[in-house]
C-alpha positions in Angstrom: 75.6 88.0 109.6 77.8 90.6 108.0 79.5 92.0 111.3 82.0 90.9 113.8 79.4 91.6 116.9 77.9 88.3 116.7 81.2 85.9 117.0 82.7 88.3 119.5 79.3 87.4 121.2 80.6 83.9 121.2 83.5 84.3 121.7 82.6 86.2 125.4 80.2 83.3 125.9 82.9 80.8 125.3 85.8 82.7 127.6 82.9 82.8 130.5 82.3 79.0 129.7 86.3 78.3 130.4 86.7 80.3 133.3 84.3 78.2 135.2 85.9 74.6 133.6 89.1 76.2 134.5 87.5 77.0 138.1 86.0 73.0 138.1 89.4 71.6 137.0 91.6 73.6 139.7 88.8 72.1 142.9 89.1 68.7 141.4 92.9 68.2 141.0 93.8 70.9 144.2 91.3 68.6 146.7 91.1 65.3 145.0 87.6 64.4 144.4 84.5 66.6 142.3 83.6 69.5 144.6 80.6 69.5 146.3 77.7 72.2 145.7 78.6 74.3 148.9 82.1 74.1 147.9 81.3 75.2 144.9 78.9 78.1 145.3 82.2 78.7 148.4 84.1 79.6 145.4 81.5 80.4 142.4 80.6 84.5 143.7 84.7 85.2 144.7 85.7 83.9 141.4 82.6 85.3 139.2 83.6 88.6 140.0 87.5 88.1 139.2 86.1 86.8 136.0 83.9 90.1 135.3 87.2 91.7 136.0 88.8 89.4 133.1 86.4 89.6 131.1 86.9 93.8 131.0 90.5 93.4 130.6 90.4 90.9 127.7 88.1 93.6 126.2 90.0 96.8 126.4 93.5 94.7 125.8 91.8 93.9 122.4 91.8 90.6 122.5 87.9 90.7 120.9 89.3 92.8 118.0 89.4 89.2 115.9 89.5 91.1 113.1 92.7 93.3 113.1 95.2 89.9 114.3 97.7 89.6 112.0 99.0 85.9 112.9 98.1 83.2 115.8 101.5 84.7 117.1 100.7 88.2 117.4 97.2 86.4 119.4 99.0 84.4 121.6 101.7 87.1 122.8 98.7 89.5 123.6 96.7 86.3 125.4 100.3 86.0 127.2 100.7 89.7 128.5 96.7 89.9 128.8 96.9 87.2 131.3 99.6 88.3 133.4 98.0 91.6 133.9 94.4 89.7 134.5 96.2 87.6 137.1 98.0 90.5 138.7 94.9 92.1 139.5 93.2 89.2 140.8 95.7 88.9 143.3 95.4 92.7 144.2 91.8 92.2 144.5 91.8 89.1 146.5 94.2 89.8 149.0 93.8 93.9 149.9 89.9 94.3 149.5 88.6 92.9 152.4 85.5 91.7 150.7 85.8 87.4 150.2 85.5 84.8 152.7 88.5 82.8 151.1 91.8 83.7 150.2 93.1 81.0 147.6 96.8 81.4 147.4 97.6 78.0 145.6 93.5 77.8 143.9 94.2 81.2 142.2 97.5 80.3 140.7 96.2 77.3 139.6 93.7 78.8 138.3 95.2 81.4 136.7 97.5 78.8 134.7 94.4 76.9 133.4 92.9 79.5 132.3 95.9 81.1 130.4 96.3 76.9 128.9 92.8 76.9 128.2 92.4 80.2 126.6 95.2 80.2 124.4 94.7 76.6 123.1 91.1 77.7 122.5 91.8 80.9 120.6 95.0 79.4 118.6 92.9 76.8 117.3 89.4 78.9 116.5 91.9 81.2 114.9 93.3 78.3 113.0 90.3 77.1 111.6 88.9 80.4 110.7 91.5 80.8 108.9 91.4 77.8 107.1 87.6 76.9 106.7 85.5 78.0 104.1 84.6 81.5 104.1 81.5 83.8 102.8 82.0 84.7 99.7 81.7 88.5 98.8 81.4 89.5 95.1 82.0 93.5 95.1 79.5 95.3 92.4 81.7 98.0 91.9 85.0 99.5 90.9 86.8 102.1 92.8 89.7 103.4 95.4 87.5 102.2 98.2 85.8 99.3 97.0 89.6 97.7 96.1 91.5 98.7 98.8 88.8 97.1 101.4 88.7 93.7 98.8 92.1 93.7 99.8 91.8 94.0 103.9 89.4 91.0 103.6 91.3 89.2 101.7 94.4 89.7 103.8 92.5 88.9 107.3 91.0 85.7 106.8 89.8 85.0 110.0 86.8 87.5 109.3 85.6 84.9 108.0 85.4 86.4 104.3 86.7 86.0 101.5 86.0 87.9 97.7 85.1 86.0 94.7 85.1 87.2 90.5 82.3 85.4 89.7 78.8 87.1 91.2 76.8 83.6 90.7 79.8 81.9 93.1 79.0 84.5 95.8 76.8 84.4 99.0 76.6 88.1 99.1 76.8 90.9 96.8 78.3 94.3 97.9 76.7 97.4 95.4 78.0 100.6 95.2 76.0 103.7 94.4 77.0 103.4 90.8 75.6 100.5 90.5 72.6 101.1 91.8 71.9 103.8 89.1 72.0 101.4 86.6 68.5 99.9 85.9 69.9 96.8 83.9 72.3 96.2 87.4 69.2 96.7 89.7 66.8 94.4 87.6 69.8 91.6 87.7 69.8 91.8 91.5 66.5 92.3 92.2 66.4 88.2 90.6 69.6 87.3 92.8 67.6 87.9 95.9 64.8 86.3 94.4 67.4 82.7 93.9 68.5 83.5 97.7 71.1 85.6 97.4 71.8 88.8 99.8 72.2 91.9 98.1 73.7 95.1 100.6 75.1 98.4 99.7 78.9 98.9 100.5 78.7 101.8 102.8 76.7 99.6 105.4 79.3 96.4 105.1 81.8 98.7 104.7 80.5 100.2 108.1 79.1 96.7 110.0 82.8 95.0 109.3 85.1 98.4 109.9 83.2 100.5 112.4 83.5 103.5 110.5 81.5 105.4 107.1 83.0 105.5 104.2 82.9 109.4 104.0 83.6 109.8 100.3 81.0 107.5 99.1 78.0 108.8 100.7 76.5 111.6 100.0 74.0 113.9 101.4 71.1 111.8 101.2 72.9 109.5 103.6 72.8 112.1 106.1 69.1 112.8 106.1 68.9 109.2 106.5 70.6 108.4 109.4 71.5 111.0 111.3 68.0 111.6 113.2 69.2 113.9 116.4 65.8 113.6 118.1 65.9 110.3 118.6 69.1 110.7 121.0 68.0 113.1 123.2 67.4 110.7 126.2 70.8 109.3 125.4 72.7 112.8 125.5 70.8 114.3 129.0 72.2 111.0 130.5 75.5 111.2 129.0 75.5 114.9 130.1 74.6 113.6 133.7 77.3 111.5 134.0 80.0 114.0 132.4 79.0 115.8 135.2 79.5 113.5 137.7 83.0 112.2 136.5 84.1 115.3 136.2 83.4 116.6 139.7 84.8 113.3 141.1 88.2 114.0 138.6 88.4 117.5 139.7 89.6 116.5 143.4 92.5 114.6 141.3 93.1 118.0 139.6 93.4 120.0 142.4 95.7 117.6 144.1 98.0 117.1 140.9 98.2 120.8 140.2 101.5 122.0 142.2 103.4 119.1 141.1 102.2 119.3 138.0 102.6 122.9 137.8 106.2 122.6 139.4 107.3 120.2 137.1 106.6 121.9 134.3 108.0 125.6 135.6 111.3 123.4 136.5 111.3 122.3 132.7 110.6 125.1 130.8 110.0 128.6 131.0 106.4 130.0 130.0 103.1 129.5 131.7 101.6 126.1 133.7 98.1 126.2 131.3 98.2 126.3 127.2 94.8 128.0 126.4 93.4 127.5 122.8 90.3 128.0 120.9 88.8 124.9 119.2 85.4 124.1 117.7 82.9 123.0 119.2 79.2 121.9 118.9 77.1 124.0 116.0 80.6 125.7 114.9 80.3 127.5 118.2 83.9 128.8 119.4 85.5 127.7 122.7 88.6 127.8 124.9 90.3 124.7 125.6 93.1 125.0 128.6 95.6 121.9 128.9 98.9 121.8 131.1 101.5 123.3 128.3 103.4 120.4 126.9 105.4 122.2 124.4 108.1 124.7 124.6 106.8 128.5 125.5 105.7 130.1 122.3 106.0 127.0 120.0 103.7 128.1 117.1 104.8 132.2 116.8 105.3 131.1 113.0 101.6 129.9 112.7 99.3 127.2 113.9 100.9 123.5 112.9 99.6 120.3 112.9 101.2 118.5 115.7 103.4 115.9 114.4 104.5 112.5 115.9 108.0 112.5 118.2 107.2 116.8 117.7 110.5 118.4 118.5 108.5 121.5 120.6 107.3 118.6 123.4 109.4 119.3 126.3 110.1 116.2 128.5 108.0 116.7 131.3 104.6 117.4 128.4 105.6 114.3 126.5 105.3 112.6 130.0 102.0 114.4 130.3 100.4 113.7 126.5 101.4 109.9 127.0 99.6 109.7 130.7 97.0 112.2 129.1 97.5 114.2 132.3 98.0 117.3 130.0 94.1 117.3 129.2 93.3 117.0 133.1 92.3 121.1 133.0 89.8 120.1 130.4 86.9 118.7 132.9 86.8 122.2 133.5 85.2 122.6 129.9 83.7 119.4 130.8 81.8 121.0 133.5 81.0 124.6 131.5 79.4 121.8 129.0 81.9 123.1 126.1 83.1 119.2 126.0 82.5 115.7 126.6 84.0 112.6 127.9 83.1 110.9 124.7 83.2 112.8 121.1 84.9 114.0 118.0 88.5 115.7 119.0 87.7 119.5 119.2 89.8 120.6 116.1 91.2 124.2 115.9 89.4 127.1 113.9 92.3 127.6 111.9 92.5 124.1 110.4 89.0 123.5 110.2 88.4 126.3 107.4 91.1 124.0 105.0 89.7 120.9 106.0 86.1 121.8 105.3 87.8 122.8 101.9 89.5 119.7 101.3 87.0 117.1 102.5 83.5 116.0 101.7 80.8 116.5 105.2 83.6 117.3 107.4 81.5 119.9 109.1 79.0 116.9 110.2 81.4 115.9 113.0 80.3 119.3 114.6 77.0 118.1 115.1 77.8 116.7 118.4 79.7 118.0 121.5 83.5 117.3 120.8 85.1 114.7 123.4 88.3 114.1 125.2 88.6 111.0 123.6 86.7 109.1 120.9 85.8 106.1 118.8 88.2 107.5 116.2 90.8 108.0 118.8 90.8 104.8 120.0 90.5 103.1 116.8 93.2 105.5 114.9 95.2 107.1 117.3 97.1 109.3 115.6 96.5 111.8 112.6 98.8 114.6 111.9 97.8 115.3 108.1 94.6 115.7 105.9 94.7 111.9 104.9 94.6 111.1 108.6 91.9 113.5 109.4 89.5 111.7 106.2 90.5 108.1 108.4 89.2 110.0 111.4 86.2 111.4 109.8 85.0 108.2 109.0 85.6 107.1 112.3 83.4 110.2 113.7 80.3 109.6 111.8 80.1 106.2 112.9 79.8 107.4 116.1 77.8 110.0 115.3 75.2 107.9 113.7 75.5 105.0 116.7 76.1 106.3 119.5 74.9 104.6 122.9 75.5 103.9 126.2 76.6 100.7 125.2 79.2 102.3 123.0 80.4 105.5 125.5 81.4 102.7 127.8 82.9 100.3 124.9 85.1 104.1 124.0 86.1 104.6 128.0 87.3 101.1 128.2 89.2 100.9 125.3 90.6 104.3 126.5 92.2 103.0 129.5 93.9 100.5 127.6 95.8 103.8 125.3 96.5 105.1 128.2 97.7 102.0 129.8 99.5 101.0 126.4 101.1 105.0 126.4 99.7 105.4 123.2 97.8 107.1 120.9 96.6 111.1 120.3 
């Protein structure tokens, strides 16, 4: 009820329906009659594989992240670009993979166009109706910076289906701050509101459900005792480690093939070694040494450790290409095989920065409860960070991942990482 998950699932079901509606329309128009059962199933399964691919493309392109779109124009532009990519991949799959019994040139083009029109119309209508329709009314009991900023976020994204109200009696949901729970008079009043049918929820829980992150400045030590039960994650961690090893061995082949070419490009572009080694904080604070293809000029930190900046002048031309494609991190599969890194987890930070960040940011050390990763929930949701403020934002996503990590979330992060690489954004 409070999160976007149920809405996103309905979007998924609607997209599947529209895909097959488009196929039915295509076959009916193309052959002048309603397709027979045999003819329908001849196309049903080949197109099922295409549609599965399209759903994945829709997901990594962010078409299910409805809360992030600012306007209907932005949404429809994204739909157009996504369908162009989806159609191109469908053509490749049909004509380069000798798997299907049909090669529907005209049908495929017609189907892609009809799907685009249906999705474009359906999503536009839904977005517009979500903006104009009645909202779930939220009353925030409490007044601090995080609550005020969150209220502004809700009011600025009406498609999320919420609106804030100033009168508690007009609300559907009462979101309470930690301080409000400590007021006995407020608790008695809230008890009566529950009896009258209103929903009461802690701010940190509501914030997590809507945003996918933990409000780090508002949670205390008790929150960690209640939410980070590592014994419940043991089976998941074993499965995850098996995946890490298998996938790292596959990528090692790519690393071995690409190494001579990348090494040569680095050497031609700038003086210095091919690899760049650096100490990082690992699980439970254990230090380890990462290895990357060197993206910066040699001896870039002769004056001491520095935050990497956007458009950092220390990054070479080749280094910039490597960073945009994430190829600079390819040697880190060796760290994955050793067990220092995982493919998914909080970004490993340098010990020089960790010491300062632990002094300035509450609970920062908790991100070291698990193994760091090449990509993570924070990296795909907040791609760039080069300050303490940015680190606080990323920590909120890291804590969400640590609490909620699962195979499903792991797959979601990997798919989103693919989109990040293809769009050449994020570090």
